[in-house]
N, CA, C and O atoms as a GROMACS GRO file, in nm:
protein
  604
    1MET      N    1  -1.583  -1.968   1.662
    1MET     CA    2  -1.635  -2.089   1.662
    1MET      C    3  -1.732  -2.109   1.750
    1MET      O    4  -1.688  -2.134   1.863
    2PRO      N    5  -1.865  -2.107   1.739
    2PRO     CA    6  -1.942  -2.193   1.913
    2PRO      C    7  -1.930  -2.314   1.931
    2PRO      O    8  -1.935  -2.400   1.843
    3GLU      N    9  -1.916  -2.325   2.024
    3GLU     CA   10  -1.888  -2.470   2.089
    3GLU      C   11  -2.084  -2.604   2.050
    3GLU      O   12  -2.101  -2.722   2.019
    4GLN      N   13  -2.177  -2.482   2.080
    4GLN     CA   14  -2.284  -2.500   2.041
    4GLN      C   15  -2.389  -2.453   1.995
    4GLN      O   16  -2.417  -2.334   1.987
    5LEU      N   17  -2.477  -2.577   1.950
    5LEU     CA   18  -2.670  -2.397   1.823
    5LEU      C   19  -2.752  -2.421   1.918
    5LEU      O   20  -2.749  -2.495   2.016
    6ALA      N   21  -2.840  -2.335   1.867
    6ALA     CA   22  -2.863  -2.225   1.887
    6ALA      C   23  -3.002  -2.317   2.057
    6ALA      O   24  -3.070  -2.263   2.145
    7SER      N   25  -2.968  -2.510   2.007
    7SER     CA   26  -3.078  -2.556   2.053
    7SER      C   27  -3.019  -2.607   2.128
    7SER      O   28  -3.058  -2.722   2.148
    8GLY      N   29  -2.860  -2.549   2.240
    8GLY     CA   30  -2.753  -2.615   2.304
    8GLY      C   31  -2.747  -2.757   2.275
    8GLY      O   32  -2.747  -2.828   2.375
    9GLU      N   33  -2.742  -2.817   2.161
    9GLU     CA   34  -2.704  -2.918   2.109
    9GLU      C   35  -2.553  -2.912   2.099
    9GLU      O   36  -2.526  -2.796   2.133
   10PRO      N   37  -2.452  -2.967   2.072
   10PRO     CA   38  -2.298  -2.957   2.028
   10PRO      C   39  -2.298  -2.953   1.880
   10PRO      O   40  -2.360  -3.031   1.807
   11PHE      N   41  -2.203  -2.830   1.835
   11PHE     CA   42  -2.189  -2.763   1.688
   11PHE      C   43  -2.137  -2.925   1.601
   11PHE      O   44  -2.028  -2.981   1.618
   12PRO      N   45  -2.240  -2.967   1.518
   12PRO     CA   46  -2.137  -3.052   1.462
   12PRO      C   47  -2.023  -3.099   1.410
   12PRO      O   48  -1.950  -3.021   1.471
   13ASP      N   49  -1.949  -3.163   1.346
   13ASP     CA   50  -1.762  -3.219   1.352
   13ASP      C   51  -1.696  -3.044   1.388
   13ASP      O   52  -1.618  -3.020   1.296
   14ARG      N   53  -1.699  -2.977   1.442
   14ARG     CA   54  -1.666  -2.862   1.475
   14ARG      C   55  -1.472  -2.918   1.506
   14ARG      O   56  -1.396  -2.857   1.431
   15ASP      N   57  -1.423  -2.988   1.571
   15ASP     CA   58  -1.357  -3.001   1.655
   15ASP      C   59  -1.269  -3.034   1.465
   15ASP      O   60  -1.154  -3.011   1.430
   16VAL      N   61  -1.374  -3.087   1.395
   16VAL     CA   62  -1.222  -3.113   1.237
   16VAL      C   63  -1.275  -2.959   1.136
   16VAL      O   64  -1.201  -2.913   1.049
   17ILE      N   65  -1.403  -2.901   1.167
   17ILE     CA   66  -1.334  -2.759   1.114
   17ILE      C   67  -1.282  -2.637   1.158
   17ILE      O   68  -1.293  -2.532   1.095
   18VAL      N   69  -1.219  -2.652   1.275
   18VAL     CA   70  -1.134  -2.605   1.359
   18VAL      C   71  -0.966  -2.683   1.289
   18VAL      O   72  -0.853  -2.637   1.284
   19PHE      N   73  -1.026  -2.822   1.244
   19PHE     CA   74  -0.860  -2.804   1.259
   19PHE      C   75  -0.809  -2.856   1.083
   19PHE      O   76  -0.705  -2.905   1.040
   20VAL      N   77  -0.939  -2.817   1.018
   20VAL     CA   78  -0.923  -2.828   0.855
   20VAL      C   79  -0.877  -2.696   0.868
   20VAL      O   80  -0.765  -2.685   0.819
   21THR      N   81  -0.931  -2.564   0.927
   21THR     CA   82  -0.915  -2.433   0.892
   21THR      C   83  -0.753  -2.398   0.955
   21THR      O   84  -0.700  -2.300   0.903
   22GLY      N   85  -0.659  -2.484   1.081
   22GLY     CA   86  -0.597  -2.443   1.162
   22GLY      C   87  -0.516  -2.462   1.015
   22GLY      O   88  -0.464  -2.366   0.959
   23GLY      N   89  -0.510  -2.613   0.954
   23GLY     CA   90  -0.436  -2.661   0.829
   23GLY      C   91  -0.380  -2.570   0.685
   23GLY      O   92  -0.268  -2.566   0.633
   24VAL      N   93  -0.516  -2.498   0.645
   24VAL     CA   94  -0.500  -2.448   0.532
   24VAL      C   95  -0.402  -2.250   0.636
   24VAL      O   96  -0.336  -2.175   0.564
   25ILE      N   97  -0.416  -2.224   0.759
   25ILE     CA   98  -0.340  -2.089   0.739
   25ILE      C   99  -0.175  -2.180   0.779
   25ILE      O  100  -0.066  -2.136   0.742
   26VAL      N  101  -0.193  -2.310   0.857
   26VAL     CA  102  -0.066  -2.344   0.860
   26VAL      C  103  -0.017  -2.340   0.701
   26VAL      O  104   0.104  -2.325   0.690
   27LEU      N  105  -0.052  -2.345   0.642
   27LEU     CA  106  -0.018  -2.448   0.496
   27LEU      C  107   0.059  -2.281   0.384
   27LEU      O  108   0.169  -2.244   0.346
   28THR      N  109  -0.103  -2.228   0.375
   28THR     CA  110  -0.038  -2.061   0.315
   28THR      C  111   0.058  -1.993   0.478
   28THR      O  112   0.181  -1.993   0.484
   29LEU      N  113   0.017  -1.969   0.530
   29LEU     CA  114   0.114  -1.895   0.553
   29LEU      C  115   0.359  -1.891   0.489
   29LEU      O  116   0.462  -1.832   0.456
   30PRO      N  117   0.317  -1.954   0.507
   30PRO     CA  118   0.456  -2.011   0.489
   30PRO      C  119   0.510  -1.961   0.299
   30PRO      O  120   0.622  -1.923   0.265
   31GLN      N  121   0.379  -1.979   0.200
   31GLN     CA  122   0.351  -1.937   0.092
   31GLN      C  123   0.377  -1.799   0.141
   31GLN      O  124   0.484  -1.744   0.169
   32GLY      N  125   0.240  -1.751   0.146
   32GLY     CA  126   0.268  -1.564   0.119
   32GLY      C  127   0.380  -1.498   0.230
   32GLY      O  128   0.363  -1.383   0.271
   33LEU      N  129   0.511  -1.594   0.283
   33LEU     CA  130   0.646  -1.518   0.305
   33LEU      C  131   0.702  -1.519   0.165
   33LEU      O  132   0.742  -1.417   0.109
   34VAL      N  133   0.703  -1.621   0.118
   34VAL     CA  134   0.830  -1.723   0.068
   34VAL      C  135   0.830  -1.691  -0.058
   34VAL      O  136   0.924  -1.713  -0.134
   35LEU      N  137   0.683  -1.616  -0.099
   35LEU     CA  138   0.645  -1.597  -0.281
   35LEU      C  139   0.739  -1.518  -0.281
   35LEU      O  140   0.836  -1.588  -0.311
   36PRO      N  141   0.792  -1.361  -0.259
   36PRO     CA  142   0.861  -1.220  -0.322
   36PRO      C  143   1.028  -1.283  -0.243
   36PRO      O  144   1.123  -1.216  -0.204
   37GLY      N  145   1.018  -1.356  -0.243
   37GLY     CA  146   1.179  -1.441  -0.324
   37GLY      C  147   1.141  -1.519  -0.363
   37GLY      O  148   1.243  -1.562  -0.418
   38ILE      N  149   1.070  -1.585  -0.385
   38ILE     CA  150   1.117  -1.670  -0.548
   38ILE      C  151   1.039  -1.566  -0.679
   38ILE      O  152   1.010  -1.610  -0.790
   39VAL      N  153   1.023  -1.470  -0.650
   39VAL     CA  154   1.002  -1.435  -0.725
   39VAL      C  155   1.070  -1.297  -0.845
   39VAL      O  156   1.043  -1.251  -0.956
   40ARG      N  157   1.191  -1.271  -0.711
   40ARG     CA  158   1.270  -1.221  -0.711
   40ARG      C  159   1.465  -1.323  -0.796
   40ARG      O  160   1.559  -1.285  -0.866
   41TRP      N  161   1.430  -1.440  -0.736
   41TRP     CA  162   1.483  -1.554  -0.838
   41TRP      C  163   1.452  -1.577  -0.920
   41TRP      O  164   1.552  -1.581  -0.992
   42ALA      N  165   1.356  -1.604  -0.984
   42ALA     CA  166   1.290  -1.623  -1.103
   42ALA      C  167   1.329  -1.518  -1.187
   42ALA      O  168   1.336  -1.551  -1.306
   43ARG      N  169   1.356  -1.400  -1.163
   43ARG     CA  170   1.402  -1.352  -1.237
   43ARG      C  171   1.349  -1.302  -1.413
   43ARG      O  172   1.402  -1.288  -1.523
   44LEU      N  173   1.221  -1.289  -1.354
   44LEU     CA  174   1.150  -1.330  -1.435
   44LEU      C  175   1.180  -1.155  -1.574
   44LEU      O  176   1.257  -1.062  -1.555
   45PRO      N  177   1.088  -1.176  -1.690
   45PRO     CA  178   1.174  -1.027  -1.764
   45PRO      C  179   1.046  -0.959  -1.726
   45PRO      O  180   0.941  -1.003  -1.678
   46ARG      N  181   1.113  -0.762  -1.783
   46ARG     CA  182   1.048  -0.712  -1.788
   46ARG      C  183   0.912  -0.656  -1.836
   46ARG      O  184   0.886  -0.622  -1.952
   47ASP      N  185   0.838  -0.651  -1.739
   47ASP     CA  186   0.674  -0.644  -1.835
   47ASP      C  187   0.705  -0.483  -1.936
   47ASP      O  188   0.724  -0.365  -1.909
   48THR      N  189   0.696  -0.562  -2.053
   48THR     CA  190   0.647  -0.482  -2.176
   48THR      C  191   0.596  -0.351  -2.147
   48THR      O  192   0.629  -0.236  -2.177
   49ALA      N  193   0.482  -0.416  -2.062
   49ALA     CA  194   0.278  -0.309  -2.074
   49ALA      C  195   0.374  -0.223  -2.029
   49ALA      O  196   0.397  -0.153  -2.128
   50VAL      N  197   0.479  -0.168  -1.896
   50VAL     CA  198   0.492  -0.063  -1.741
   50VAL      C  199   0.516  -0.050  -1.908
   50VAL      O  200   0.431  -0.085  -1.989
   51GLU      N  201   0.660   0.011  -1.947
   51GLU     CA  202   0.684   0.085  -2.032
   51GLU      C  203   0.626   0.197  -2.075
   51GLU      O  204   0.639   0.319  -2.071
   52ALA      N  205   0.512   0.059  -2.142
   52ALA     CA  206   0.410   0.156  -2.299
   52ALA      C  207   0.256   0.122  -2.221
   52ALA      O  208   0.156   0.096  -2.288
   53GLU      N  209   0.255   0.127  -2.080
   53GLU     CA  210   0.171   0.288  -1.991
   53GLU      C  211   0.239   0.400  -1.970
   53GLU      O  212   0.204   0.515  -1.996
   54ARG      N  213   0.334   0.364  -1.923
   54ARG     CA  214   0.471   0.477  -1.899
   54ARG      C  215   0.405   0.597  -2.054
   54ARG      O  216   0.338   0.699  -2.075
   55GLN      N  217   0.491   0.483  -2.130
   55GLN     CA  218   0.444   0.584  -2.256
   55GLN      C  219   0.311   0.690  -2.287
   55GLN      O  220   0.281   0.804  -2.324
   56LEU      N  221   0.259   0.565  -2.244
   56LEU     CA  222   0.075   0.629  -2.311
   56LEU      C  223   0.018   0.762  -2.171
   56LEU      O  224  -0.081   0.834  -2.164
   57ALA      N  225   0.144   0.744  -2.074
   57ALA     CA  226   0.068   0.859  -1.939
   57ALA      C  227   0.143   1.004  -2.005
   57ALA      O  228   0.102   1.113  -1.968
   58GLU      N  229   0.233   0.995  -2.082
   58GLU     CA  230   0.338   1.100  -2.058
   58GLU      C  231   0.238   1.136  -2.169
   58GLU      O  232   0.152   1.213  -2.127
   59THR      N  233   0.224   1.099  -2.312
   59THR     CA  234   0.170   1.095  -2.417
   59THR      C  235   0.037   1.177  -2.361
   59THR      O  236   0.031   1.299  -2.381
   60GLN      N  237  -0.011   1.146  -2.330
   60GLN     CA  238  -0.224   1.151  -2.213
   60GLN      C  239  -0.116   1.264  -2.162
   60GLN      O  240  -0.207   1.317  -2.099
   61ALA      N  241  -0.016   1.339  -2.136
   61ALA     CA  242  -0.034   1.454  -2.037
   61ALA      C  243   0.008   1.511  -2.108
   61ALA      O  244  -0.069   1.606  -2.116
   62ALA      N  245   0.113   1.532  -2.200
   62ALA     CA  246   0.114   1.617  -2.306
   62ALA      C  247  -0.005   1.620  -2.354
   62ALA      O  248  -0.063   1.665  -2.255
   63ASP      N  249  -0.065   1.610  -2.412
   63ASP     CA  250  -0.165   1.589  -2.480
   63ASP      C  251  -0.308   1.678  -2.416
   63ASP      O  252  -0.397   1.731  -2.484
   64LEU      N  253  -0.296   1.675  -2.270
   64LEU     CA  254  -0.371   1.783  -2.156
   64LEU      C  255  -0.297   1.934  -2.171
   64LEU      O  256  -0.285   1.976  -2.056
   65GLY      N  257  -0.251   2.016  -2.251
   65GLY     CA  258  -0.156   2.043  -2.224
   65GLY      C  259  -0.105   2.099  -2.110
   65GLY      O  260  -0.076   2.215  -2.082
   66THR      N  261  -0.098   1.972  -2.038
   66THR     CA  262   0.096   1.993  -1.894
   66THR      C  263   0.155   2.039  -1.963
   66THR      O  264   0.167   2.058  -2.084
   67ASP      N  265   0.218   2.071  -1.822
   67ASP     CA  266   0.370   2.178  -1.904
   67ASP      C  267   0.432   2.029  -1.832
   67ASP      O  268   0.404   1.935  -1.757
   68PRO      N  269   0.557   2.096  -1.934
   68PRO     CA  270   0.611   2.017  -1.973
   68PRO      C  271   0.725   2.039  -1.878
   68PRO      O  272   0.828   1.980  -1.911
   69ASP      N  273   0.730   2.100  -1.784
   69ASP     CA  274   0.815   1.971  -1.652
   69ASP      C  275   0.770   1.942  -1.572
   69ASP      O  276   0.838   1.908  -1.475
   70VAL      N  277   0.554   1.933  -1.562
   70VAL     CA  278   0.515   1.845  -1.521
   70VAL      C  279   0.572   1.738  -1.550
   70VAL      O  280   0.646   1.679  -1.472
   71VAL      N  281   0.547   1.702  -1.657
   71VAL     CA  282   0.536   1.594  -1.704
   71VAL      C  283   0.690   1.516  -1.677
   71VAL      O  284   0.710   1.397  -1.653
   72GLU      N  285   0.820   1.667  -1.693
   72GLU     CA  286   0.896   1.583  -1.636
   72GLU      C  287   0.987   1.491  -1.513
   72GLU      O  288   1.069   1.402  -1.493
   73ARG      N  289   0.880   1.610  -1.442
   73ARG     CA  290   0.872   1.530  -1.289
   73ARG      C  291   0.849   1.362  -1.270
   73ARG      O  292   0.905   1.257  -1.236
   74LEU      N  293   0.705   1.431  -1.327
   74LEU     CA  294   0.654   1.225  -1.382
   74LEU      C  295   0.746   1.155  -1.340
   74LEU      O  296   0.764   1.093  -1.235
   75ARG      N  297   0.837   1.178  -1.481
   75ARG     CA  298   0.883   1.064  -1.632
   75ARG      C  299   1.031   1.029  -1.471
   75ARG      O  300   1.088   0.922  -1.454
   76ARG      N  301   1.051   1.146  -1.393
   76ARG     CA  302   1.199   1.113  -1.294
   76ARG      C  303   1.120   0.984  -1.209
   76ARG      O  304   1.149   0.865  -1.193
   77GLU      N  305   1.003   1.072  -1.162
   77GLU     CA  306   0.858   0.978  -1.026
   77GLU      C  307   0.845   0.839  -1.081
   77GLU      O  308   0.857   0.743  -1.004
   78LEU      N  309   0.826   0.824  -1.188
   78LEU     CA  310   0.846   0.679  -1.304
   78LEU      C  311   0.922   0.601  -1.304
   78LEU      O  312   0.901   0.481  -1.286
   79ASP      N  313   1.060   0.670  -1.329
   79ASP     CA  314   1.144   0.576  -1.354
   79ASP      C  315   1.194   0.559  -1.202
   79ASP      O  316   1.214   0.442  -1.172
   80LYS      N  317   1.221   0.656  -1.093
   80LYS     CA  318   1.257   0.631  -0.978
   80LYS      C  319   1.143   0.438  -0.988
   80LYS      O  320   1.178   0.329  -1.034
   81ARG      N  321   1.022   0.478  -0.925
   81ARG     CA  322   0.918   0.387  -0.871
   81ARG      C  323   0.998   0.180  -0.993
   81ARG      O  324   1.044   0.073  -0.951
   82LEU      N  325   0.971   0.234  -1.138
   82LEU     CA  326   1.050   0.141  -1.205
   82LEU      C  327   1.195   0.128  -1.182
   82LEU      O  328   1.240   0.042  -1.257
   83GLU      N  329   1.288   0.184  -1.104
   83GLU     CA  330   1.424   0.102  -1.050
   83GLU      C  331   1.412   0.046  -0.849
   83GLU      O  332   1.488   0.000  -0.764
   84PHE      N  333   1.287   0.082  -0.858
   84PHE     CA  334   1.300   0.056  -0.733
   84PHE      C  335   1.252  -0.100  -0.723
   84PHE      O  336   1.295  -0.185  -0.645
   85LEU      N  337   1.125  -0.116  -0.852
   85LEU     CA  338   1.022  -0.194  -0.802
   85LEU      C  339   1.184  -0.386  -0.843
   85LEU      O  340   1.233  -0.484  -0.786
   86TRP      N  341   1.186  -0.290  -1.014
   86TRP     CA  342   1.290  -0.347  -1.018
   86TRP      C  343   1.447  -0.414  -0.957
   86TRP      O  344   1.503  -0.497  -1.028
   87ALA      N  345   1.505  -0.377  -0.836
   87ALA     CA  346   1.552  -0.373  -0.751
   87ALA      C  347   1.638  -0.446  -0.672
   87ALA      O  348   1.760  -0.456  -0.669
   88GLY      N  349   1.508  -0.517  -0.582
   88GLY     CA  350   1.465  -0.636  -0.553
   88GLY      C  351   1.505  -0.595  -0.395
   88GLY      O  352   1.445  -0.527  -0.312
   89ASP      N  353   1.659  -0.681  -0.389
   89ASP     CA  354   1.663  -0.677  -0.255
   89ASP      C  355   1.686  -0.485  -0.157
   89ASP      O  356   1.713  -0.379  -0.215
   90GLY      N  357   1.662  -0.503  -0.008
   90GLY     CA  358   1.709  -0.350   0.051
   90GLY      C  359   1.795  -0.344   0.066
   90GLY      O  360   1.814  -0.325   0.186
   91ASP      N  361   1.952  -0.350  -0.032
   91ASP     CA  362   2.085  -0.335   0.037
   91ASP      C  363   2.020  -0.197  -0.113
   91ASP      O  364   2.011  -0.083  -0.069
   92HIS      N  365   1.992  -0.209  -0.221
   92HIS     CA  366   1.977  -0.156  -0.360
   92HIS      C  367   2.004  -0.007  -0.279
   92HIS      O  368   1.998   0.029  -0.161
   93PRO      N  369   2.042   0.068  -0.427
   93PRO     CA  370   2.023   0.291  -0.350
   93PRO      C  371   1.933   0.259  -0.364
   93PRO      O  372   1.872   0.222  -0.264
   94ALA      N  373   1.860   0.249  -0.502
   94ALA     CA  374   1.660   0.247  -0.485
   94ALA      C  375   1.518   0.194  -0.403
   94ALA      O  376   1.398   0.221  -0.408
   95VAL      N  377   1.602   0.103  -0.328
   95VAL     CA  378   1.498   0.001  -0.226
   95VAL      C  379   1.541   0.112  -0.099
   95VAL      O  380   1.449   0.152  -0.028
   96ARG      N  381   1.676   0.160  -0.073
   96ARG     CA  382   1.699   0.307   0.015
   96ARG      C  383   1.593   0.413   0.030
   96ARG      O  384   1.497   0.444   0.102
   97HIS      N  385   1.648   0.446  -0.056
   97HIS     CA  386   1.572   0.638  -0.094
   97HIS      C  387   1.458   0.589  -0.086
   97HIS      O  388   1.396   0.651   0.000
   98ASP      N  389   1.379   0.487  -0.145
   98ASP     CA  390   1.229   0.426  -0.130
   98ASP      C  391   1.148   0.465  -0.049
   98ASP      O  392   1.056   0.546  -0.058
   99GLU      N  393   1.230   0.332   0.130
   99GLU     CA  394   1.204   0.326   0.248
   99GLU      C  395   1.229   0.449   0.290
   99GLU      O  396   1.123   0.469   0.348
  100HIS      N  397   1.330   0.612   0.312
  100HIS     CA  398   1.334   0.658   0.334
  100HIS      C  399   1.256   0.774   0.304
  100HIS      O  400   1.245   0.853   0.398
  101TYR      N  401   1.173   0.820   0.148
  101TYR     CA  402   1.062   0.920   0.108
  101TYR      C  403   0.982   0.869   0.187
  101TYR      O  404   0.928   0.952   0.260
  102THR      N  405   0.933   0.702   0.212
  102THR     CA  406   0.840   0.712   0.288
  102THR      C  407   0.827   0.747   0.453
  102THR      O  408   0.774   0.821   0.536
  103ALA      N  409   0.887   0.672   0.442
  103ALA     CA  410   0.872   0.695   0.614
  103ALA      C  411   0.955   0.824   0.653
  103ALA      O  412   1.014   0.820   0.761
  104LEU      N  413   0.967   0.957   0.562
  104LEU     CA  414   0.974   1.071   0.550
  104LEU      C  415   0.789   1.156   0.548
  104LEU      O  416   0.743   1.245   0.620
  105HIS      N  417   0.718   1.070   0.421
  105HIS     CA  418   0.587   1.088   0.407
  105HIS      C  419   0.517   1.076   0.461
  105HIS      O  420   0.420   1.150   0.468
  106ARG      N  421   0.542   0.948   0.538
  106ARG     CA  422   0.392   0.909   0.706
  106ARG      C  423   0.470   1.030   0.779
  106ARG      O  424   0.385   1.091   0.845
  107GLU      N  425   0.555   1.071   0.789
  107GLU     CA  426   0.578   1.124   0.917
  107GLU      C  427   0.484   1.310   0.865
  107GLU      O  428   0.391   1.372   0.917
  108LEU      N  429   0.570   1.336   0.744
  108LEU     CA  430   0.421   1.443   0.730
  108LEU      C  431   0.345   1.398   0.787
  108LEU      O  432   0.348   1.424   0.908
  109VAL      N  433   0.202   1.280   0.721
  109VAL     CA  434   0.116   1.311   0.711
  109VAL      C  435   0.061   1.246   0.930
  109VAL      O  436  -0.038   1.291   0.986
  110ALA      N  437   0.109   1.195   0.964
  110ALA     CA  438   0.116   1.166   1.059
  110ALA      C  439   0.100   1.371   1.106
  110ALA      O  440  -0.007   1.420   1.141
  111GLN      N  441   0.247   1.460   1.090
  111GLN     CA  442   0.235   1.575   1.156
  111GLN      C  443   0.095   1.619   1.073
  111GLN      O  444   0.045   1.694   1.157
  112MET      N  445   0.036   1.618   1.001
  112MET     CA  446  -0.045   1.696   0.993
  112MET      C  447  -0.132   1.668   1.035
  112MET      O  448  -0.200   1.770   1.052
  113ARG      N  449  -0.220   1.516   1.093
  113ARG     CA  450  -0.369   1.505   1.146
  113ARG      C  451  -0.340   1.500   1.270
  113ARG      O  452  -0.404   1.424   1.344
  114ALA      N  453  -0.195   1.613   1.342
  114ALA     CA  454  -0.230   1.594   1.502
  114ALA      C  455  -0.221   1.753   1.467
  114ALA      O  456  -0.186   1.814   1.568
  115THR      N  457  -0.239   1.826   1.370
  115THR     CA  458  -0.215   1.970   1.357
  115THR      C  459  -0.363   2.008   1.339
  115THR      O  460  -0.401   2.102   1.408
  116VAL      N  461  -0.466   1.941   1.244
  116VAL     CA  462  -0.601   1.959   1.203
  116VAL      C  463  -0.642   1.898   1.309
  116VAL      O  464  -0.749   1.948   1.344
  117VAL      N  465  -0.598   1.781   1.404
  117VAL     CA  466  -0.655   1.739   1.549
  117VAL      C  467  -0.674   1.886   1.609
  117VAL      O  468  -0.784   1.941   1.607
  118ARG      N  469  -0.551   1.951   1.668
  118ARG     CA  470  -0.556   2.106   1.710
  118ARG      C  471  -0.564   2.170   1.711
  118ARG      O  472  -0.572   2.245   1.808
  119LEU      N  473  -0.571   2.211   1.530
  119LEU     CA  474  -0.736   2.271   1.516
  119LEU      C  475  -0.804   2.316   1.520
  119LEU      O  476  -0.817   2.437   1.535
  120ARG      N  477  -0.898   2.214   1.506
  120ARG     CA  478  -1.054   2.159   1.555
  120ARG      C  479  -1.033   2.171   1.737
  120ARG      O  480  -1.065   2.282   1.778
  121ASP      N  481  -0.983   2.067   1.852
  121ASP     CA  482  -0.980   2.147   1.982
  121ASP      C  483  -0.918   2.265   2.040
  121ASP      O  484  -0.899   2.275   2.161
  122GLU      N  485  -0.882   2.367   1.945
  122GLU     CA  486  -0.830   2.510   1.975
  122GLU      C  487  -1.010   2.565   1.910
  122GLU      O  488  -1.059   2.676   1.932
  123ARG      N  489  -1.087   2.436   1.820
  123ARG     CA  490  -1.160   2.528   1.807
  123ARG      C  491  -1.154   2.636   1.643
  123ARG      O  492  -1.231   2.729   1.618
  124ARG      N  493  -1.073   2.599   1.580
  124ARG     CA  494  -1.046   2.708   1.470
  124ARG      C  495  -1.134   2.608   1.354
  124ARG      O  496  -1.233   2.650   1.293
  125ILE      N  497  -1.117   2.565   1.349
  125ILE     CA  498  -1.218   2.475   1.223
  125ILE      C  499  -1.332   2.373   1.285
  125ILE      O  500  -1.340   2.331   1.400
  126ASP      N  501  -1.404   2.352   1.189
  126ASP     CA  502  -1.488   2.201   1.278
  126ASP      C  503  -1.493   2.074   1.233
  126ASP      O  504  -1.431   2.001   1.156
  127ASP      N  505  -1.535   2.073   1.265
  127ASP     CA  506  -1.558   1.844   1.258
  127ASP      C  507  -1.569   1.828   1.161
  127ASP      O  508  -1.535   1.725   1.102
  128THR      N  509  -1.625   1.934   1.108
  128THR     CA  510  -1.714   1.887   0.888
  128THR      C  511  -1.599   1.884   0.855
  128THR      O  512  -1.556   1.792   0.786
  129VAL      N  513  -1.483   2.038   0.916
  129VAL     CA  514  -1.328   2.042   0.806
  129VAL      C  515  -1.257   1.902   0.848
  129VAL      O  516  -1.229   1.829   0.753
  130LEU      N  517  -1.220   1.851   0.993
  130LEU     CA  518  -1.107   1.790   1.016
  130LEU      C  519  -1.149   1.661   0.999
  130LEU      O  520  -1.073   1.566   0.984
  131ARG      N  521  -1.303   1.654   1.002
  131ARG     CA  522  -1.308   1.441   0.874
  131ARG      C  523  -1.254   1.486   0.724
  131ARG      O  524  -1.176   1.418   0.658
  132GLN      N  525  -1.319   1.628   0.676
  132GLN     CA  526  -1.212   1.582   0.465
  132GLN      C  527  -1.134   1.592   0.488
  132GLN      O  528  -1.064   1.575   0.388
  133VAL      N  529  -1.050   1.623   0.608
  133VAL     CA  530  -0.902   1.661   0.550
  133VAL      C  531  -0.833   1.530   0.606
  133VAL      O  532  -0.729   1.491   0.553
  134GLN      N  533  -0.890   1.463   0.712
  134GLN     CA  534  -0.861   1.346   0.808
  134GLN      C  535  -0.891   1.240   0.682
  134GLN      O  536  -0.812   1.147   0.666
  135ALA      N  537  -1.003   1.253   0.597
  135ALA     CA  538  -1.061   1.095   0.558
  135ALA      C  539  -0.927   1.175   0.356
  135ALA      O  540  -0.909   1.094   0.265
  136ALA      N  541  -0.878   1.297   0.346
  136ALA     CA  542  -0.785   1.285   0.199
  136ALA      C  543  -0.638   1.151   0.323
  136ALA      O  544  -0.586   1.041   0.302
  137LEU      N  545  -0.632   1.251   0.438
  137LEU     CA  546  -0.489   1.132   0.512
  137LEU      C  547  -0.514   1.032   0.507
  137LEU      O  548  -0.445   0.975   0.422
  138ASP      N  549  -0.577   0.974   0.553
  138ASP     CA  550  -0.619   0.858   0.508
  138ASP      C  551  -0.616   0.805   0.361
  138ASP      O  552  -0.580   0.692   0.326
  139LEU      N  553  -0.650   0.883   0.302
  139LEU     CA  554  -0.589   0.801   0.192
  139LEU      C  555  -0.475   0.828   0.110
  139LEU      O  556  -0.471   0.800  -0.010
  140GLU      N  557  -0.354   0.898   0.193
  140GLU     CA  558  -0.261   0.923   0.138
  140GLU      C  559  -0.198   0.783   0.197
  140GLU      O  560  -0.148   0.703   0.119
  141GLU      N  561  -0.203   0.748   0.374
  141GLU     CA  562  -0.125   0.635   0.436
  141GLU      C  563  -0.207   0.523   0.330
  141GLU      O  564  -0.128   0.430   0.308
  142VAL      N  565  -0.322   0.504   0.266
  142VAL     CA  566  -0.334   0.343   0.262
  142VAL      C  567  -0.236   0.362   0.069
  142VAL      O  568  -0.212   0.292  -0.030
  143ARG      N  569  -0.219   0.472   0.107
  143ARG     CA  570  -0.173   0.463  -0.079
  143ARG      C  571   0.013   0.447  -0.058
  143ARG      O  572   0.074   0.403  -0.156
  144LEU      N  573   0.080   0.477   0.048
  144LEU     CA  574   0.193   0.497   0.096
  144LEU      C  575   0.246   0.346   0.156
  144LEU      O  576   0.348   0.280   0.138
  145SER      N  577   0.123   0.326   0.233
  145SER     CA  578   0.119   0.106   0.209
  145SER      C  579   0.139   0.035   0.163
  145SER      O  580   0.068   0.001   0.068
  146PRO      N  581   0.228  -0.021   0.192
  146PRO     CA  582   0.287  -0.135   0.126
  146PRO      C  583   0.183  -0.250   0.014
  146PRO      O  584   0.184  -0.309  -0.094
  147ASN      N  585   0.114  -0.227   0.118
  147ASN     CA  586  -0.022  -0.420   0.112
  147ASN      C  587  -0.197  -0.338   0.043
  147ASN      O  588  -0.303  -0.388   0.006
  148GLY      N  589  -0.129  -0.151   0.057
  148GLY     CA  590  -0.283  -0.060   0.079
  148GLY      C  591  -0.360  -0.051   0.134
  148GLY      O  592  -0.477  -0.020   0.107
  149MET      N  593  -0.263  -0.102   0.307
  149MET     CA  594  -0.391  -0.072   0.371
  149MET      C  595  -0.302  -0.048   0.494
  149MET      O  596  -0.193  -0.099   0.518
  150VAL      N  597  -0.374   0.045   0.569
  150VAL     CA  598  -0.318   0.158   0.622
  150VAL      C  599  -0.303   0.054   0.812
  150VAL      O  600  -0.386  -0.021   0.862
  151GLU      N  601  -0.187   0.090   0.858
  151GLU     CA  602  -0.155   0.000   0.930
  151GLU      C  603  -0.164   0.057   1.147
  151GLU      O  604  -0.134  -0.025   1.234
   0.00000   0.00000   0.00000
């Protein structure tokens, strides 16, 4: 925040604005850290909409002429994801499985990124191809991150 206006005069009520902004940050930060624990503690009932959405996805996938093996794979992945979402704590096998899967997937994305950069440096692919592949890898990293942002 500037200390002076363009005219050279002191910024009006600057100290109050800085104090209020700091107070808002101090008061909201603990809420963000505590909220996941409160949600787990509340033991809210299962979201039946998730089950209905899964059934819709399976039905629509079958209606699209999708191979039954693909539908079954999707069903297993969704079951694992639901198990993880309802597990709650880090000691649950579903949570550990998800952490290991995500870590391995991130390592694979990093390896792929290094490989395409090396291919570009060796002039085996051009910058356009590099950017296209990197864009896809960026999306994959966002998908793997817990908050939807690349870390």
